[in-house]
matplotlib code that plots the C-alpha trace (Angstrom):
import matplotlib.pyplot as plt

x = [-6.7, -4.0, -0.5, 0.3, -0.9, -3.5, -2.4, 1.1, 0.0, -0.3, -3.5, -2.3, -2.4, -3.4, -6.0, -8.5, -11.5, -14.5, -17.3, -20.6, -19.5, -23.1, -24.2, -24.1, -20.7, -19.2, -20.2, -18.4, -15.4, -15.4, -15.6, -12.7, -10.5, -11.2, -10.2, -7.0, -6.1, -6.9, -8.5, -11.6, -13.1, -16.5, -18.3, -21.8, -25.5, -27.5, -27.9, -30.2, -32.2, -33.5, -32.2, -28.8, -25.4, -23.9, -26.1, -26.0, -22.2, -22.2, -19.7, -20.7, -19.1, -16.0, -14.9, -14.9, -18.5, -19.2, -22.7, -22.7, -23.4, -20.6, -22.4, -21.3, -17.8, -17.0, -17.9, -16.1, -12.9, -13.0, -13.3, -10.3, -8.3, -9.1, -8.6, -5.7, -6.3, -3.6, -6.0, -9.6, -12.1, -15.0, -18.1, -20.8, -23.3, -27.0, -26.8, -30.4, -31.4, -35.1, -34.3, -32.2, -35.4, -37.3, -34.7, -32.2, -31.0, -30.2, -28.5, -26.1, -25.5, -24.4, -22.6, -20.8, -20.4, -19.9, -16.9, -15.6, -15.8, -14.0, -11.2, -10.8, -10.8, -8.3, -5.8, -5.9, -5.3, -1.7, -1.0, -3.5, -1.5, -4.1, -7.8, -9.8, -13.1, -15.7, -18.0, -19.8, -19.6, -22.6, -20.3, -19.7, -22.0, -23.8, -23.7, -25.1, -22.1, -21.3, -17.7, -16.7, -15.9, -12.3, -11.1, -10.5, -14.0, -16.4, -18.2, -21.9, -25.4, -29.0, -30.4, -29.3, -27.6, -25.3, -24.6, -23.7, -21.2, -19.7, -19.4, -17.8, -15.2, -14.5, -14.1, -11.7, -9.6, -9.4, -8.1, -5.6, -4.2, -0.6, -1.3, -4.2, -2.3, 0.6, -1.4, -4.4, -4.5, -2.6, -0.7, 0.4, 0.8, -1.9, -2.3, -5.9, -7.6, -11.2, -12.6, -15.6, -17.3, -20.0, -23.3, -22.3, -24.3, -23.8, -25.3, -26.7, -28.2, -31.8, -32.0, -35.2, -35.1, -32.3, -32.8, -31.2, -33.0, -36.3, -35.5, -34.7, -37.9, -40.0, -38.4, -38.6, -42.1, -43.4, -44.5, -43.8, -41.1, -42.4, -39.9, -40.6, -37.4, -36.4, -34.1, -32.1, -28.4, -26.1, -22.4, -23.1, -20.1, -19.8, -19.1, -15.8, -14.6, -15.0, -13.6, -10.5, -9.7, -10.3, -8.1, -5.3, -5.4, -5.2, -2.1, -0.4, -1.5, 0.3, 3.4, 3.9, 1.7, 3.4, 1.2, -1.6, -3.5, -6.5, -9.4, -9.7, -12.4, -13.3, -15.7, -16.6, -14.8, -14.9, -18.1, -21.4, -23.5, -26.5, -30.0, -32.2, -34.2, -31.0, -29.9, -33.3, -33.7, -30.1, -30.8, -34.2, -32.8, -30.1, -32.6, -33.9, -37.7, -38.3, -41.8, -41.1, -41.9, -40.8, -43.7, -43.1, -45.2, -43.6, -42.8, -42.7, -40.2, -36.6, -34.4, -32.4, -29.0, -26.9, -25.9, -22.9, -19.7, -16.4, -13.0, -10.7, -7.5, -5.8, -6.3, -5.4, -2.1, -0.9, -2.3, -2.4, -6.1, -8.8, -12.2, -11.8, -15.3, -17.3, -21.0, -21.8, -19.5, -21.3, -24.7, -23.5, -22.1, -25.2, -27.6, -25.3, -25.2, -29.0, -29.9, -27.6, -29.2, -31.7, -31.4, -28.2, -24.6, -23.4, -19.9, -18.2, -19.9, -19.2, -15.5, -15.6, -16.9, -14.0, -11.6, -13.2, -12.9, -9.2, -8.4, -10.1, -8.1, -4.8, -5.6, -6.1, -2.8, -4.3, -1.6, -3.1, -3.8, -1.0, 2.0, 4.7, 5.7, 2.5, 1.4, -2.3, -5.2, -6.4]
y = [-78.0, -77.0, -76.6, -73.6, -70.3, -68.9, -65.7, -66.3, -65.3, -61.7, -60.9, -62.2, -59.2, -56.7, -54.0, -54.3, -51.9, -53.4, -51.1, -52.9, -55.5, -56.3, -57.3, -60.8, -60.6, -58.3, -60.8, -63.6, -61.4, -60.5, -64.2, -65.0, -62.1, -63.1, -66.7, -65.4, -63.6, -60.0, -57.4, -56.2, -52.7, -52.8, -49.6, -50.1, -49.5, -52.2, -55.6, -55.2, -58.3, -60.3, -63.0, -62.0, -63.7, -61.0, -61.7, -65.5, -65.4, -63.0, -60.7, -57.7, -59.0, -60.1, -57.1, -53.3, -52.6, -49.1, -48.4, -45.4, -44.4, -44.2, -41.0, -39.4, -38.3, -36.7, -39.9, -42.1, -39.9, -39.8, -43.6, -44.2, -41.6, -43.2, -46.9, -46.4, -49.6, -51.1, -52.0, -51.0, -53.2, -51.1, -53.2, -50.8, -50.3, -50.4, -53.9, -54.6, -53.8, -53.4, -51.0, -49.0, -48.6, -47.5, -45.1, -44.2, -41.1, -43.0, -45.7, -43.2, -41.4, -44.6, -46.3, -43.3, -40.7, -43.4, -44.6, -41.1, -40.7, -43.9, -43.2, -39.6, -40.5, -43.4, -41.2, -38.6, -41.2, -42.0, -45.7, -46.9, -49.0, -49.9, -49.8, -52.5, -51.2, -53.9, -53.2, -55.7, -57.5, -55.3, -52.3, -53.4, -52.2, -55.3, -55.2, -58.7, -60.5, -64.1, -63.3, -62.8, -59.2, -58.1, -55.4, -52.9, -53.3, -50.4, -49.6, -48.4, -49.4, -48.7, -48.6, -47.0, -50.0, -50.9, -47.2, -46.5, -49.4, -48.1, -44.6, -46.1, -47.7, -44.3, -42.7, -45.5, -45.1, -41.4, -41.8, -44.4, -42.3, -41.2, -37.6, -37.3, -38.7, -36.3, -33.1, -33.4, -31.6, -33.7, -35.7, -39.3, -42.6, -45.0, -48.4, -48.9, -51.8, -52.5, -56.0, -57.2, -60.5, -62.5, -63.5, -64.7, -67.2, -68.8, -69.5, -66.6, -64.6, -63.5, -60.5, -60.0, -60.6, -63.1, -66.6, -68.6, -66.9, -67.4, -71.1, -71.5, -69.6, -71.9, -75.1, -74.1, -72.6, -75.8, -73.8, -74.2, -72.1, -69.8, -69.0, -66.4, -67.0, -70.6, -70.8, -67.7, -68.4, -66.7, -67.1, -68.3, -68.6, -69.2, -66.0, -67.5, -67.8, -64.0, -63.2, -65.3, -63.1, -59.9, -61.1, -62.1, -58.8, -57.1, -58.9, -58.2, -54.6, -53.9, -56.0, -55.5, -52.7, -52.5, -54.5, -55.1, -51.8, -51.2, -53.5, -57.3, -59.8, -62.8, -65.4, -69.1, -72.1, -72.6, -74.8, -74.5, -71.9, -73.3, -72.1, -70.7, -74.0, -76.1, -74.0, -74.3, -78.0, -78.7, -77.1, -78.8, -82.2, -81.8, -80.9, -84.1, -84.5, -81.3, -81.1, -77.9, -78.1, -75.7, -73.8, -71.7, -68.5, -66.7, -63.0, -60.3, -61.0, -60.1, -57.9, -60.0, -59.7, -62.7, -63.2, -61.1, -63.2, -61.9, -63.1, -64.0, -64.4, -61.5, -63.0, -66.4, -65.4, -62.5, -63.7, -67.5, -67.3, -69.7, -70.4, -73.5, -74.9, -76.5, -75.8, -79.0, -78.0, -74.6, -76.2, -78.7, -75.8, -73.6, -76.4, -77.5, -74.0, -73.3, -76.7, -76.1, -72.7, -72.6, -69.1, -70.3, -69.2, -70.1, -68.8, -72.2, -73.7, -70.7, -70.9, -74.7, -73.9, -71.5, -74.2, -76.6, -74.1, -73.4, -77.1, -77.4, -74.5, -76.0, -79.4, -77.8, -75.9, -72.4, -69.9, -68.1, -71.4, -73.6, -71.3, -69.6, -71.1, -73.1, -74.0, -73.2, -73.9, -77.4]
z = [-3.7, -6.2, -5.0, -7.1, -5.7, -8.1, -9.8, -8.5, -5.0, -6.1, -4.1, -0.7, 1.7, -1.0, -0.3, -3.2, -3.7, -5.5, -6.6, -7.0, -4.5, -3.4, -6.9, -8.4, -10.1, -7.5, -4.7, -6.5, -7.0, -3.3, -2.4, -4.6, -3.4, 0.2, -0.6, -2.1, 1.1, 0.0, 2.2, 0.3, 0.5, -1.0, -2.3, -3.5, -2.9, -1.0, -2.6, -5.7, -4.9, -2.0, -1.6, -2.7, -3.1, -1.0, 2.0, 1.5, 1.8, 4.8, 3.1, 5.2, 8.3, 6.6, 4.6, 4.8, 3.6, 2.4, 1.1, -1.2, -4.8, -7.5, -8.7, -5.3, -6.2, -2.9, -0.9, -3.4, -3.3, 0.5, 0.6, -1.7, 0.3, 3.6, 2.5, 0.0, -2.0, -4.1, -7.0, -8.0, -9.7, -11.0, -11.3, -10.1, -12.9, -13.9, -15.5, -16.7, -20.3, -19.5, -16.7, -19.2, -21.3, -18.2, -16.9, -19.6, -17.9, -14.7, -16.7, -18.4, -15.1, -13.3, -16.1, -17.6, -14.9, -12.3, -14.4, -14.7, -10.9, -10.2, -12.6, -11.4, -7.7, -8.4, -10.3, -7.5, -4.7, -4.0, -3.8, -6.3, -8.7, -11.3, -12.2, -14.0, -15.5, -16.1, -19.0, -21.2, -24.6, -25.4, -25.8, -29.4, -32.1, -33.3, -37.1, -37.4, -38.7, -37.8, -36.8, -33.2, -32.2, -31.4, -29.0, -31.9, -33.4, -33.4, -30.2, -29.9, -29.2, -30.3, -26.7, -23.5, -21.9, -24.8, -25.6, -21.9, -21.9, -25.1, -23.5, -20.4, -22.7, -24.4, -20.9, -19.9, -23.1, -22.5, -18.9, -20.1, -22.9, -22.0, -23.3, -20.9, -18.0, -18.7, -19.2, -16.9, -13.6, -11.0, -13.7, -13.0, -14.7, -13.8, -15.5, -16.6, -18.4, -19.4, -19.5, -21.6, -20.8, -22.5, -20.8, -17.3, -15.2, -11.8, -8.4, -6.5, -9.3, -8.6, -10.9, -13.0, -16.8, -16.5, -17.8, -15.0, -12.1, -14.1, -14.5, -10.8, -9.8, -12.0, -10.6, -6.9, -7.4, -9.1, -12.2, -15.9, -17.5, -20.3, -23.1, -25.7, -27.8, -27.2, -30.2, -29.4, -28.6, -26.2, -25.4, -21.8, -19.5, -15.8, -13.8, -12.6, -16.2, -16.5, -13.1, -13.6, -16.6, -14.6, -11.7, -14.1, -15.9, -12.4, -11.5, -14.9, -14.9, -11.6, -12.2, -15.9, -17.2, -20.6, -22.9, -20.4, -20.4, -22.7, -23.5, -23.1, -24.1, -22.0, -23.4, -23.1, -24.5, -28.2, -28.3, -30.0, -28.2, -26.3, -27.2, -24.5, -24.6, -24.3, -21.3, -19.6, -20.3, -19.1, -15.7, -15.4, -16.2, -13.6, -10.8, -9.3, -9.1, -11.1, -12.6, -14.5, -18.2, -20.9, -22.5, -25.6, -26.1, -29.0, -28.5, -31.2, -34.0, -33.0, -35.1, -37.6, -35.8, -34.9, -31.2, -30.4, -29.7, -28.5, -29.9, -27.0, -29.1, -27.4, -23.9, -25.2, -26.7, -24.4, -21.1, -21.5, -20.5, -21.5, -20.0, -17.7, -17.6, -20.5, -21.0, -19.1, -16.2, -16.0, -15.8, -13.1, -11.0, -11.4, -10.3, -7.4, -6.0, -6.1, -4.8, -1.8, -1.1, 1.7, 3.3, 5.1, 5.0, 1.6, 2.0, 2.4, -0.6, -2.8, -1.8, -2.6, -6.1, -6.5, -5.5, -8.0, -10.7, -9.9, -9.9, -13.3, -14.7, -13.3, -14.8, -18.2, -17.9, -17.8, -16.8, -13.8, -12.0, -13.1, -12.7, -14.8, -18.1, -18.6, -22.0, -21.7, -24.0, -23.6]

ax = plt.figure().add_subplot(projection="3d")
ax.plot(x, y, z, "-o")
ax.set_aspect("equal")
plt.show()
């Protein structure tokens, strides 16, 4: 283990409310916060899949576990009032693009009004010192250019998922605006940041329409993997890369809000992006005795837009943040987690991967893991 306390020991003993704590990313965040010594209050619907990372880690018996909908403002406000968290991480969302096509109204209700409810309840709750709203890199309007998108680029989307994330960003900006905070009913200053991550992967994801769960299901089921767009590229990053940025922003937001509110991008290391085929073959090659083969069945032609990438220069220079794991590291970690899983308590192994990630970040001199004054960026 590293000697330096990650995040300068900020989370030890803190009360942290996580909405969406039963989801894939929320479960990893819950595990990390517990490992850092925080008391986690989770607010979410039941786990969206079975199996789930939440159940595999046994989180329900280790945290304050509230099952409710972020669209229920009264329940949400009552929970914050009773639990008085120091910090709120808002992850609860409808995260699946296909579901957004099937239920656009529900997607907007959850992703937009859910964000309104969290921010409104937080600003009315004494003791809340900051809110981190988790959206997506899909909040940017994809205009098809080859350059990475920066935090001040235009927001928008041509379908309900992307548009709802752009709307959530606009809501967050409004609640953060000093004029709103000074003139709204029950005025108060509340530091708020939004965080936008690229495509996250990691152990414990079983959602539909996501490539890693599809690969794992093919391998464990002894079937071939069918790809429709094998040459498509995505900015894949491990979920811990994204979460390390969220947690670092959370610490900065509370202790030095000046300069740390507003939007932040978090993406993978500056390497060539893997194609879908390369990702799939990388996982299959690392899985001993796998007989799964990649089969291509081309789908309808995709719109001529380049894969959206985010520019992380702001986080690099102002936070001293970089992604710690290479693409090869990410594939190794993903395969190691799923191969270990067998309907048993995975809490210990999940925590071990967090330790491995923290050690890698410290070895590369990344600020949140290596301590004050570190020259990061290796």
